[in-house]
Phi, psi and omega in degrees: 000123183263097178240133180261112180304135180080356181282164181293151167267130174275130186234114177255136175242122181240192193269016174284152177300138181139029179306318180302326178295317180298316182294317179295318181295318179296319179298318180294322178293321178294318179296331181275353182078018180280126176297140185228134167257107189258132178227123180239122179290167179301317178287334174295321177294321177297317179300316179300320180291316185288321188262334183234001178070019181263103188261080176108173186292321180298321179291325177295319177299316182294332184270352189233016171085210190289120179258021181296339180250010181258130169250126182260132183238145174291125183297341180269356182268090182284000178255008181286169186312313183296349182279354184249133178289345180280347178280125181303141183209146174264006180120185185218148172227139171243111186215117351283160182246115179290159178293331175294318177295315181299317180296319180296318178296319180297327181271349180073027186276335173050063183283338180213184186290327176300310183291322177295319179297322178292321177300319178295317179302319180294312184292332179270002180060042175258161178301133173227115181248123179248129186244084180283153176221094183206144175201138353286174181259131176278169176299325178298314178302313182295320179293323176294322177295320179295317179300316179292321177298318178295329180281349177118358180281159172252123178264116183235087181303147178283074184236094181294148174272170182233001180293341176269007177053067181299142180251358181202167174299323179302322178297321180289322176297316179301323180303311182292315181298321181295320181294322178296315179300321178302314183285340172277349182077024180263123180288143184200170178234028183280128170073178180260141174263147184291133174222136178213127178077016178250145178292137178291137179292141180279000000 
């Protein structure tokens, strides 16, 4: 697996339901000082507006903190930096990941920069985390997820746990964001980690 320490994480936002996950994850990456290559599809922008009231890139910037380490790319520019395997990268996450995006990545069709960047992550053996939000799942969805898992991707459905007894929607969003950060290798203090049968630290 070719991962460049300190290199940017490529972050794609597409049109599946789950805008709060994307907003929280971007804010957490910014708070951690992680460089980010951000790509938002056209439907991703529509999703942000409909689910989170974030109408455009400027509003997303205002909602997610310090953008000094964020590079924003046009999703239709398949020749931008994230499209090349020679560009150092710490991996990629697509959150939320629509079933159309997932299918395209599984087929290797690379219709836009999100899909091409994911294709690059696979071919370069870098971490690729896909966060689908769909229910129920058809056989086609499941077969595409299986194909991607075999190719090296991590499929991480946006399915919050309840063992930490969330008290708000924010707690449930944090649960998913924290698991994504764990798999990206980004240190964070979001949410509670499970402990059972261990003495509490004084």
